[in-house]
C-alpha positions as CSV (number, residue, x, y, z in Angstrom):
1,M,-34.6,2.4,-4.3
2,R,-36.1,-1.0,-5.3
3,G,-34.7,-4.3,-4.2
4,T,-33.5,-5.0,-7.7
5,D,-31.5,-1.8,-7.7
6,F,-29.8,-2.8,-4.5
7,V,-28.8,-6.2,-6.0
8,G,-27.6,-4.4,-9.1
9,L,-25.5,-1.9,-7.2
10,N,-24.0,-4.6,-5.1
11,A,-23.1,-6.5,-8.3
12,F,-21.7,-3.3,-9.9
13,A,-19.5,-2.7,-6.9
14,A,-18.1,-6.2,-7.0
15,V,-17.1,-5.8,-10.7
16,V,-15.4,-2.4,-9.9
17,E,-13.5,-3.8,-6.9
18,H,-12.4,-7.1,-8.6
19,H,-11.7,-5.5,-12.0
20,S,-13.2,-8.6,-13.6
21,F,-16.6,-10.2,-14.2
22,V,-15.2,-13.7,-13.5
23,R,-13.6,-12.8,-10.2
24,A,-16.7,-10.7,-9.2
25,S,-19.1,-13.5,-10.0
26,A,-17.0,-16.0,-8.0
27,H,-17.1,-13.5,-5.0
28,L,-20.9,-13.2,-5.3
29,G,-21.5,-16.9,-5.9
30,I,-23.2,-16.5,-9.3
31,T,-22.2,-17.2,-12.9
32,P,-20.5,-14.6,-15.0
33,S,-23.5,-14.6,-17.4
34,A,-25.9,-13.9,-14.6
35,L,-23.7,-11.1,-13.3
36,S,-23.5,-9.6,-16.8
37,Q,-27.3,-9.7,-17.1
38,T,-27.7,-8.0,-13.7
39,I,-25.4,-5.2,-14.7
40,R,-27.1,-4.7,-18.0
41,Q,-30.5,-4.5,-16.4
42,L,-29.2,-1.9,-13.9
43,E,-27.8,0.2,-16.7
44,E,-31.1,0.0,-18.6
45,R,-33.1,1.1,-15.5
46,L,-30.7,4.0,-14.8
47,G,-30.4,4.9,-18.5
48,V,-26.6,5.3,-18.3
49,R,-23.6,3.2,-19.1
50,L,-21.7,2.3,-15.9
51,L,-18.9,0.1,-17.3
52,H,-16.5,0.0,-20.2
53,R,-16.1,-3.6,-21.3
54,T,-13.5,-5.1,-23.6
55,T,-12.4,-8.7,-24.2
56,R,-9.5,-8.1,-21.8
57,S,-10.6,-5.6,-19.2
58,V,-13.5,-3.9,-17.5
59,A,-13.5,-0.4,-15.8
60,P,-16.1,2.1,-14.6
61,T,-17.2,4.9,-16.9
62,S,-16.9,8.4,-15.4
63,V,-20.6,8.2,-14.5
64,G,-20.0,4.7,-13.0
65,E,-17.0,6.0,-11.0
66,R,-19.0,8.8,-9.5
67,L,-21.9,6.5,-8.6
68,Y,-19.5,4.0,-7.0
69,E,-17.9,6.7,-4.8
70,R,-21.3,8.0,-3.6
71,F,-22.9,4.7,-2.7
72,R,-19.9,2.6,-1.5
73,P,-19.9,4.2,2.0
74,T,-23.6,3.5,2.3
75,M,-23.0,-0.2,1.5
76,D,-20.2,-0.3,4.1
77,E,-22.7,1.1,6.7
78,L,-25.2,-1.6,5.8
79,D,-22.5,-4.3,6.1
80,A,-21.6,-2.9,9.5
81,A,-25.2,-2.9,10.6
82,V,-25.6,-6.5,9.6
83,A,-22.3,-7.5,11.3
84,E,-23.5,-5.8,14.5
85,A,-26.8,-7.7,14.4
86,V,-25.0,-11.0,13.8
87,S,-22.6,-10.2,16.7
88,T,-25.3,-11.1,19.1
89,R,-24.8,-14.8,18.2
90,E,-22.8,-16.8,20.6
91,R,-20.8,-18.8,18.0
92,P,-18.6,-16.8,15.6
93,A,-19.8,-17.5,12.0
94,G,-19.6,-16.2,8.5
95,L,-16.9,-15.2,6.1
96,V,-13.7,-13.3,7.2
97,R,-11.6,-11.9,4.4
98,I,-8.0,-11.2,5.2
99,N,-5.3,-9.6,3.1
100,A,-1.7,-10.5,4.1
101,P,1.8,-10.6,2.7
102,R,3.3,-14.0,2.0
103,M,5.6,-13.8,5.0
104,A,2.7,-13.3,7.5
105,A,0.4,-15.8,5.7
106,I,3.1,-18.5,6.1
107,S,4.5,-17.7,9.5
108,L,1.5,-16.3,11.4
109,I,-1.7,-17.6,9.8
110,A,-0.8,-21.0,8.3
111,P,0.4,-22.7,11.6
112,R,-2.9,-21.8,13.3
113,L,-5.4,-22.8,10.6
114,G,-6.2,-26.2,12.2
115,H,-6.6,-24.8,15.6
116,F,-8.8,-21.9,14.4
117,H,-11.1,-24.2,12.4
118,R,-11.5,-26.7,15.3
119,N,-12.6,-23.8,17.6
120,N,-14.6,-21.9,15.0
121,P,-16.2,-24.4,12.6
122,D,-18.8,-21.9,11.3
123,V,-16.2,-19.4,10.2
124,V,-14.8,-19.4,6.6
125,L,-11.4,-17.8,6.2
126,D,-10.8,-16.2,2.8
127,I,-7.1,-15.3,2.8
128,T,-5.6,-13.3,-0.1
129,V,-1.8,-13.5,-0.1
130,D,-0.6,-10.1,-1.4
131,N,2.7,-8.2,-1.1
132,A,1.4,-5.1,-2.8
133,L,-0.1,-3.2,0.1
134,A,-3.7,-3.4,-1.2
135,D,-6.4,-0.9,0.0
136,I,-8.4,-3.2,2.3
137,V,-11.4,-0.8,2.3
138,A,-11.7,-0.7,-1.5
139,G,-11.0,-4.5,-1.7
140,R,-13.7,-5.1,1.0
141,F,-11.4,-7.1,3.2
142,D,-12.3,-7.4,6.9
143,A,-8.7,-6.9,7.9
144,G,-5.2,-6.8,6.7
145,I,-1.7,-7.6,8.0
146,R,1.3,-5.4,7.5
147,L,4.4,-3.9,9.1
148,G,3.5,-1.2,11.6
149,E,5.4,1.5,9.6
150,L,3.1,0.9,6.6
151,L,-0.2,1.3,8.4
152,E,-2.6,4.2,7.6
153,K,-3.5,6.4,10.6
154,D,-7.2,5.8,10.4
155,M,-7.0,2.1,11.1
156,I,-7.4,0.2,14.3
157,A,-4.2,-1.9,14.7
158,V,-3.5,-4.9,16.8
159,R,0.2,-5.8,17.3
160,L,1.0,-9.4,16.5
161,T,4.8,-9.5,16.9
162,G,7.6,-7.6,18.6
163,E,10.1,-5.3,16.9
164,M,11.8,-6.7,13.7
165,E,15.4,-6.3,12.9
166,M,16.7,-6.1,9.4
167,M,19.9,-8.0,8.6
168,A,22.5,-8.1,5.8
169,V,23.7,-11.6,5.2
170,A,25.8,-13.6,2.8
171,S,27.0,-17.2,2.4
172,P,30.5,-18.1,3.8
173,D,31.5,-19.0,0.3
174,Y,30.7,-15.5,-1.0
175,L,32.5,-13.8,1.9
176,A,35.6,-16.0,1.4
177,R,35.7,-14.9,-2.3
178,R,34.7,-11.2,-1.9
179,G,35.5,-10.2,1.6
180,T,33.3,-8.7,4.3
181,P,32.0,-5.1,4.1
182,A,32.9,-3.0,7.1
183,T,30.5,-0.1,6.5
184,P,27.2,0.3,4.5
185,D,29.1,2.4,1.9
186,E,31.3,-0.6,1.0
187,L,28.2,-2.4,-0.3
188,H,28.8,-0.4,-3.5
189,H,31.8,-2.7,-4.1
190,H,29.9,-5.9,-3.5
191,A,27.4,-8.0,-5.4
192,C,24.0,-7.6,-3.7
193,V,20.7,-9.3,-4.3
194,N,18.1,-6.6,-5.0
195,W,14.4,-6.7,-3.9
196,R,11.7,-5.0,-6.0
197,W,8.7,-3.4,-4.4
198,P,5.6,-5.1,-5.8
199,T,3.6,-1.8,-5.4
200,D,5.4,0.5,-7.8
201,G,8.2,-1.7,-9.2
202,S,11.0,0.4,-7.6
203,L,14.1,-1.2,-6.1
204,Y,14.2,-1.3,-2.3
205,R,16.9,1.0,-0.9
206,W,18.7,-0.8,2.0
207,E,18.2,1.0,5.3
208,F,20.8,1.3,8.0
209,V,21.6,3.4,11.1
210,E,25.0,5.1,11.3
211,D,26.0,7.5,14.1
212,G,22.3,7.8,15.2
213,R,21.0,8.8,11.7
214,E,19.2,6.8,9.2
215,I,20.8,6.2,5.8
216,E,19.6,4.4,2.7
217,V,21.9,2.6,0.2
218,S,21.1,1.7,-3.4
219,V,22.8,-1.6,-4.2
220,N,23.6,-3.5,-7.4
221,G,24.2,-7.2,-8.2
222,P,23.4,-10.2,-10.4
223,L,19.7,-10.6,-9.4
224,I,16.5,-8.6,-8.8
225,A,13.4,-10.3,-7.4
226,S,10.1,-9.4,-5.9
227,D,9.9,-12.5,-3.8
228,V,12.0,-12.7,-0.6
229,D,12.4,-16.5,-0.9
230,V,14.1,-16.1,-4.2
231,V,16.4,-13.4,-2.7
232,L,17.4,-15.7,0.1
233,E,17.9,-18.7,-2.1
234,A,20.3,-16.6,-4.2
235,A,22.2,-15.6,-1.0
236,L,22.4,-19.2,0.1
237,Q,23.9,-20.1,-3.3
238,G,26.6,-17.4,-3.0
239,L,25.3,-14.9,-5.6
240,G,25.7,-12.0,-3.2
241,I,24.7,-10.2,0.0
242,A,20.9,-10.2,0.8
243,Y,19.0,-7.9,3.2
244,T,15.9,-9.2,5.0
245,A,14.1,-9.5,8.4
246,H,16.0,-11.6,11.0
247,E,12.9,-13.9,11.5
248,R,13.4,-15.3,8.0
249,I,17.0,-16.4,8.4
250,E,17.7,-17.2,12.0
251,G,17.8,-20.9,11.4
252,W,20.3,-20.6,8.5
253,C,22.5,-18.3,10.5
254,E,22.5,-20.8,13.4
255,E,23.5,-23.5,10.9
256,G,26.3,-21.4,9.5
257,R,24.8,-21.4,6.0
258,L,24.4,-17.6,6.2
259,V,26.7,-15.1,8.0
260,R,25.5,-11.7,9.3
261,V,27.4,-8.6,8.2
262,L,27.1,-4.9,9.1
263,E,25.5,-6.0,12.4
264,R,26.1,-2.7,14.2
265,Y,24.4,-0.8,11.5
266,S,21.2,-2.9,11.5
267,P,18.0,-1.0,12.2
268,K,14.9,-2.1,14.0
269,F,11.3,-1.6,12.8
270,P,7.9,-1.8,14.3
271,G,6.5,-5.3,14.2
272,V,3.7,-6.9,12.3
273,Y,0.1,-5.7,12.9
274,L,-3.4,-6.8,12.0
275,Y,-5.5,-3.8,11.1
276,Y,-9.0,-2.9,10.1
277,P,-11.1,0.2,9.4
278,S,-12.0,2.1,12.5
279,R,-15.6,2.7,11.3
280,R,-16.4,-1.0,11.0
281,Q,-17.9,-3.1,13.7
282,Q,-15.6,-5.9,14.7
283,S,-17.5,-9.1,14.1
284,P,-17.3,-12.1,16.5
285,A,-15.6,-14.1,13.6
286,L,-12.9,-11.4,13.2
287,R,-12.4,-11.2,16.9
288,A,-11.9,-15.0,17.2
289,F,-9.4,-14.8,14.4
290,I,-7.4,-12.0,16.1
291,E,-7.4,-13.9,19.4
292,C,-6.1,-17.0,17.6
293,L,-3.2,-15.0,16.1
294,L,-2.4,-13.4,19.5
295,A,-2.0,-16.8,21.2
296,A,1.8,-17.5,21.5
297,D,1.0,-21.2,21.1
298,P,-1.9,-22.1,19.0
299,T,-3.0,-24.7,21.6
300,E,-3.0,-22.3,24.5
301,R,-6.7,-21.5,24.3
302,E,-7.6,-25.2,24.2
303,N,-5.5,-25.6,27.4
304,G,-7.5,-22.9,29.1
305,S,-4.7,-20.2,29.1
306,R,-4.3,-17.0,27.2
């Protein structure tokens, strides 16, 4: 394989993974026209069409799909080999691509950005905020952050938080008007704020534990949202009962703006984990990022403690 073919295949993979010439060119650091020319030259050398192009979308042809599936693992091995060679450097450096849901990006990553950059000035963090459970291998992310129950078994996982408890809450105003449910089944007679899964668009079925067994309840109400902040704002304004992790609402409960209901039925779930593919070498930059997230206080490492 000639060097030009390697460049072309790398460009082709970027287009397949980003579903867009514009996004792929930004990822590769070249112009869309240069990327288009590179793909066109690759197709001419191979004598086959690799991509279907329209004004609105781009997708691999059947030949392109098979080619991508065959050479993508090889590209990953090359990336791993380069990362292993770079790991001999004393200072962490390079790009670290992270895929994380909004909750984790705001509560776990954002408060530590300044600390991380001061200690690792040669590392560039590329954080994609995504609630849709993206495939981090296909997306070529170095790591992802998700709830433990959602992790795939072939990943190396690092626990970032303790167990999480799900809570049903409502405003005092709502409970004064509609009463307080005594059992999960009574939610059918209440206004509830629904949350929609961003992955498949289905509505989340509220999970509870009753007499040692897990139960799920489909609820109805005046609002459906795919963003938890919208759900909680609706609860604060008295639209209905909401269901979310306790970390998001502790302050509002302490202030009395939200009241917990169905407490004895509330389940606990595995905490939040950072994860990455087991076949990839952990780079010094990714290792530094993980260590920063594991520090209970972002200033701990600067103070000499862990």
